Backbone bond lengths (Angstrom), bond angles and torsions (degrees), N, CA, C in turn:
res aa  C-N    CA-C-N  psi(-1)  N-CA   C-N-CA  omega(-1)  CA-C   N-CA-C  phi
1 X - - - 1.456 - - 1.592 107.38 -
2 X 1.248 117.37 123.40 1.455 123.45 173.98 1.487 111.47 -79.54
3 X 1.282 117.42 138.16 1.513 122.21 -172.71 1.497 109.84 -126.21
4 X 1.334 115.69 146.00 1.467 120.62 172.59 1.478 107.48 -150.85
5 X 1.305 120.78 165.30 1.492 119.92 175.54 1.471 112.30 -175.39
6 X 1.305 116.11 167.96 1.457 123.89 175.81 1.500 109.03 -142.67
7 X 1.292 118.85 157.18 1.445 123.88 174.40 1.542 107.57 -111.51
8 X 1.327 116.29 141.77 1.458 121.04 175.70 1.525 108.80 -135.59
9 X 1.301 115.86 154.16 1.464 119.89 178.71 1.502 106.55 -110.31
10 X 1.338 117.98 129.34 1.476 123.85 179.35 1.476 107.29 -126.56
11 X 1.393 117.59 109.86 1.433 126.33 176.05 1.514 112.81 44.53
12 X 1.322 117.03 48.13 1.403 119.76 177.40 1.543 115.79 91.52
13 X 1.300 115.63 -18.69 1.493 119.58 -179.02 1.518 107.29 -88.10
14 X 1.271 119.34 147.33 1.461 121.63 173.34 1.486 106.66 -98.90
15 X 1.365 114.51 126.13 1.452 121.34 176.90 1.490 108.96 -124.53
16 X 1.269 115.97 139.48 1.470 122.73 177.32 1.517 108.82 -122.70
17 X 1.354 116.28 134.80 1.457 120.26 178.49 1.529 107.98 -123.24
18 X 1.326 117.58 121.68 1.415 122.54 179.75 1.557 108.08 -120.61
19 X 1.292 115.71 144.99 1.431 123.47 174.72 1.513 107.79 -117.39
20 X 1.340 115.56 123.94 1.441 119.15 -176.52 1.591 105.24 -116.80
21 X 1.312 113.85 126.48 1.493 118.49 177.45 1.543 107.08 -81.74
22 X 1.295 113.80 130.38 1.490 119.31 177.89 1.552 105.68 -118.93
23 X 1.324 114.70 119.38 1.398 122.02 178.46 1.546 108.33 -103.49
24 X 1.350 115.54 106.93 1.482 118.30 -179.12 1.544 109.60 -87.37
25 X 1.318 114.06 156.12 1.486 118.02 -172.40 1.539 112.43 -117.53
26 X 1.342 118.11 -4.37 1.456 117.49 178.54 1.562 106.67 -145.11
27 X 1.365 113.37 170.00 1.433 119.77 -177.44 1.518 111.73 -57.71
28 X 1.273 115.25 -46.39 1.530 121.17 179.27 1.570 107.48 -121.24
29 X 1.272 113.40 124.00 1.439 121.16 -177.26 1.538 112.19 -145.72
30 X 1.308 116.73 137.85 1.403 121.89 173.38 1.535 108.63 -114.68
31 X 1.343 118.44 88.18 1.419 125.81 -174.05 1.522 111.19 -83.83
32 X 1.326 118.02 117.28 1.475 122.05 179.20 1.559 108.24 -72.72
33 X 1.276 115.55 112.86 1.522 122.21 178.69 1.435 113.73 -107.90
34 X 1.358 117.49 13.26 1.480 121.35 -173.41 1.513 111.40 -57.69
35 X 1.305 119.28 -46.78 1.451 121.15 -174.97 1.552 111.75 -68.19
36 X 1.354 118.25 -31.54 1.458 122.47 175.84 1.515 108.56 -64.04
37 X 1.315 117.94 -46.95 1.463 123.06 179.01 1.559 110.43 -62.95
38 X 1.351 116.14 -46.80 1.462 119.07 176.85 1.541 111.75 -56.37
39 X 1.312 114.37 -42.07 1.487 115.80 -178.01 1.547 110.98 -64.42
40 X 1.275 120.17 -39.37 1.424 122.54 177.05 1.558 112.86 -67.04
41 X 1.293 116.69 -37.44 1.452 120.22 174.99 1.517 111.29 -62.45
42 X 1.339 117.88 -44.12 1.452 123.32 177.33 1.552 110.84 -62.52
43 X 1.325 117.79 -44.97 1.469 122.66 -179.78 1.502 111.22 -63.50
44 X 1.334 118.52 -31.80 1.449 121.93 -173.87 1.527 110.91 -70.21
45 X 1.322 119.17 -23.77 1.445 122.35 -178.04 1.511 113.94 77.56
46 X 1.345 118.03 2.46 1.439 121.16 -178.75 1.566 110.29 -66.24
47 X 1.347 116.14 125.90 1.419 121.46 176.43 1.518 111.17 -78.84
48 X 1.338 112.11 -40.23 1.499 122.25 -176.26 1.538 107.20 -148.64
49 X 1.353 112.37 146.42 1.465 113.90 179.82 1.523 109.64 160.08
50 X 1.295 114.26 -155.78 1.480 120.72 176.91 1.519 113.60 -127.81
51 X 1.273 113.96 151.00 1.450 120.60 179.26 1.542 106.57 -122.78
52 X 1.409 113.64 110.91 1.468 118.55 -179.80 1.514 107.03 -98.54
53 X 1.315 115.72 131.62 1.465 124.62 178.18 1.513 110.17 -114.21
54 X 1.336 119.06 134.56 1.447 119.74 -176.50 1.543 109.56 -152.52
55 X 1.309 116.36 139.41 1.431 120.69 174.93 1.577 108.08 -122.73
56 X 1.321 117.53 126.93 1.461 120.94 -178.67 1.492 118.00 -86.69
57 X 1.346 114.10 47.15 1.492 120.04 -171.81 1.541 106.99 -131.37
58 X 1.334 117.12 136.13 1.414 120.76 -176.93 1.580 113.66 -85.62
59 X 1.220 117.68 -5.51 1.509 121.16 177.64 1.546 109.75 -122.72
60 X 1.296 119.06 26.62 1.438 125.64 178.53 1.560 107.68 -140.54
61 X 1.282 114.88 159.08 1.510 117.67 -176.31 1.525 110.37 -152.04
62 X 1.299 116.00 174.19 1.467 123.27 177.49 1.500 109.77 -125.12
63 X 1.329 113.93 137.52 1.532 116.66 -174.23 1.495 109.49 -138.30
64 X 1.334 113.93 138.23 1.505 117.64 170.69 1.584 103.75 -103.77
65 X 1.338 113.15 124.85 1.504 115.87 -174.94 1.517 107.38 -162.03
66 X 1.285 115.54 172.47 1.507 122.95 177.27 1.495 107.82 -55.10
67 X 1.378 115.86 133.97 1.466 117.74 174.76 1.527 110.87 -123.04
68 X 1.361 118.16 20.53 1.436 120.23 -179.54 1.543 111.96 -87.43
69 X 1.318 116.43 -40.62 1.475 121.19 -178.47 1.527 110.26 -109.10
70 X 1.300 117.07 112.57 1.506 120.03 -178.74 1.512 113.23 -64.93
71 X 1.357 118.87 -18.67 1.475 119.63 -179.68 1.553 111.11 -69.16
72 X 1.385 117.26 -18.50 1.424 118.92 176.69 1.521 110.62 -64.69
73 X 1.304 120.66 -30.02 1.457 125.76 178.03 1.510 107.32 -64.60
74 X 1.282 119.14 -41.76 1.472 120.88 179.45 1.529 108.39 -65.05
75 X 1.305 117.87 -41.08 1.435 120.23 179.97 1.526 112.51 -66.56
76 X 1.326 116.79 -37.20 1.477 121.87 174.79 1.513 110.32 -61.34
77 X 1.361 115.85 -46.96 1.496 121.18 178.15 1.497 109.21 -58.44
78 X 1.324 120.51 -47.52 1.425 122.53 179.40 1.568 113.04 -59.97
79 X 1.298 112.79 -47.56 1.491 120.35 -178.26 1.558 107.66 -57.33
80 X 1.341 115.72 -53.17 1.491 120.36 -175.67 1.535 110.12 -62.93
81 X 1.353 114.13 -38.47 1.517 116.38 179.12 1.500 112.60 -66.57
82 X 1.347 117.20 -28.75 1.430 117.37 173.45 1.503 114.39 -72.27
83 X 1.372 117.14 -31.44 1.436 120.61 179.03 1.527 109.88 -77.12
84 X 1.347 117.51 -36.46 1.463 122.65 -179.75 1.522 111.81 -135.26
85 X 1.324 117.21 78.91 1.478 121.34 -178.61 1.537 110.37 -61.03
86 X 1.267 115.71 150.44 1.478 123.07 -178.49 1.511 110.78 -70.89
87 X 1.304 118.94 -37.30 1.454 122.58 -170.45 1.502 114.82 -96.56
88 X 1.351 116.46 11.80 1.499 117.69 177.94 1.564 108.90 -75.42
89 X 1.400 115.57 147.85 1.449 116.50 -176.74 1.536 111.96 -78.75
90 X 1.280 118.25 87.56 1.480 123.21 -179.57 1.498 110.96 -79.41
91 X 1.351 118.19 159.68 1.457 123.18 171.81 1.542 110.56 -68.54
92 X 1.316 115.78 -39.69 1.473 123.10 174.39 1.508 105.08 -83.42
93 X 1.317 118.31 82.92 1.451 122.35 -169.54 1.540 111.94 -104.16
94 X 1.337 116.78 60.07 1.468 118.22 174.96 1.553 110.86 -106.70
95 X 1.359 113.75 13.05 1.463 115.39 175.86 1.526 112.15 97.07
96 X 1.255 122.40 -9.78 1.432 123.64 179.50 1.478 118.88 -128.90
97 X 1.290 115.27 17.73 1.481 118.22 178.34 1.559 113.39 -58.04
98 X 1.290 112.87 -35.74 1.543 115.29 179.00 1.519 109.42 -62.88
99 X 1.329 117.91 -35.09 1.480 122.35 177.31 1.518 110.10 -61.98
100 X 1.331 117.21 -45.86 1.440 119.68 178.84 1.510 114.56 -62.97
101 X 1.325 115.87 -38.71 1.423 121.16 -179.51 1.580 111.95 -68.58
102 X 1.349 114.93 -41.10 1.460 122.03 179.15 1.573 109.30 -63.72
103 X 1.331 114.88 -44.43 1.452 122.01 178.18 1.565 111.04 -62.87
104 X 1.294 115.07 -38.05 1.485 120.70 178.53 1.542 111.18 -61.80
105 X 1.356 114.69 -40.80 1.420 119.74 -177.13 1.516 112.71 -67.68
106 X 1.363 115.41 -37.26 1.469 118.04 -176.83 1.507 112.58 -89.47
107 X 1.348 117.64 -37.33 1.422 120.08 174.23 1.586 111.55 101.23
108 X 1.356 113.56 150.83 1.447 121.54 -177.31 1.539 118.08 -89.83
109 X 1.329 113.54 -1.66 1.505 116.44 -174.99 1.478 109.72 -146.33
110 X 1.412 113.33 155.57 1.454 121.21 173.31 1.485 109.46 -147.75
111 X 1.280 118.31 151.46 1.500 121.70 179.59 1.474 106.10 -127.20
112 X 1.360 115.87 125.63 1.442 124.64 177.40 1.499 112.79 -117.77
113 X 1.310 117.80 159.80 1.455 120.01 -179.94 1.527 110.68 -95.19
114 X 1.291 115.89 151.31 1.468 123.39 172.32 1.501 107.40 -111.53
115 X 1.319 120.83 124.81 1.443 125.11 177.62 1.515 106.82 -137.15
116 X 1.299 117.33 134.15 1.494 123.62 178.79 1.527 111.23 55.47
117 X 1.332 116.28 39.62 1.476 122.99 177.60 1.593 113.20 67.91
118 X 1.337 114.00 17.60 1.486 117.63 -178.58 1.500 109.62 -130.90
119 X 1.322 112.53 151.81 1.478 121.12 176.38 1.523 105.80 -70.93
120 X 1.353 115.67 127.37 1.438 120.18 -179.02 1.566 111.25 -85.05
121 X 1.326 114.45 97.01 1.467 122.66 177.98 1.504 109.56 -127.12
122 X 1.290 115.28 149.61 1.481 120.62 177.76 1.549 109.77 -67.63
123 X 1.294 116.59 163.74 1.471 121.26 -177.04 1.508 115.73 -46.73
124 X 1.370 115.50 -42.82 1.472 121.29 -172.53 1.537 110.29 -103.75
125 X 1.345 118.25 1.54 1.454 117.73 -174.81 1.570 113.45 -85.57
126 X 1.295 114.66 149.86 1.418 123.99 175.84 1.522 109.99 -142.59
127 X 1.337 113.92 168.48 1.468 120.37 179.23 1.544 106.69 -104.88
128 X 1.307 116.32 129.50 1.471 119.70 179.27 1.482 112.02 -121.97
129 X 1.351 114.16 133.86 1.497 119.96 169.91 1.585 103.89 -89.72
130 X 1.286 115.80 121.73 1.487 122.04 -176.58 1.538 109.46 -101.99
131 X 1.323 114.82 114.41 1.449 120.29 176.20 1.511 106.66 -98.13
132 X 1.323 118.75 133.39 1.458 122.42 175.21 1.511 115.29 -122.53
133 X 1.387 117.33 -1.30 1.430 119.80 -175.65 1.573 108.16 -147.86
134 X 1.354 113.62 47.28 1.445 118.43 -174.43 1.564 109.99 -96.92
135 X 1.328 115.88 -172.58 1.547 123.72 -1.53 1.509 108.40 -76.56
136 X 1.320 111.44 148.25 1.476 120.38 178.88 1.526 111.45 -152.66
137 X 1.257 116.50 168.55 1.416 124.79 171.37 1.526 107.99 -97.34
138 X 1.294 118.26 121.99 1.510 121.04 -172.69 1.509 108.18 -127.23
139 X 1.337 115.16 169.43 1.484 124.12 -179.85 1.462 108.72 -122.01
140 X 1.321 115.89 136.74 1.466 124.50 169.30 1.491 107.83 -119.55
141 X 1.395 116.56 117.93 1.372 122.95 178.35 1.509 110.96 -92.91
142 X 1.307 118.12 130.61 1.455 121.54 177.26 1.499 109.49 -120.99
143 X 1.321 118.34 115.54 1.479 122.74 179.40 1.527 107.81 -112.55
144 X 1.289 116.25 119.38 1.461 122.47 -179.07 1.530 108.38 -111.66
145 X 1.297 113.32 124.28 1.505 118.22 178.13 1.532 109.58 -125.80
146 X 1.322 110.87 119.13 1.482 119.73 -179.02 1.568 110.90 -79.66
147 X 1.375 114.23 147.14 1.442 116.84 174.22 1.510 110.56 -71.38
């Protein structure tokens, strides 16, 4: 993943905006980006604040979920495929309507807390970039705002 970023000051608050390039390799992929996000939180120097995550793509999403057992990703894929099968005759029939529907269910943004200079996640939680229409080059925006 290619990374870039800039820091800006807004009315006394320190804000950092990073853009991470995510290159997916398959049509459906749940890429664990937890460590990339943690790295940027550490680099920001924020002791306390919020971490906003956003992807500007209509067939990709962001998910906070267990990252200990990789088989959960297969279960998520199967579950979402049952909700929005690829071969169903959709009105938006350009071959990726299922990807739009899956992304709509999960959402394109998440907000996490920063405490003690660390991303506040549960013991088993991780951050996933969800690709539903790959392979593609995607962007993950990370906006860190310190208290």
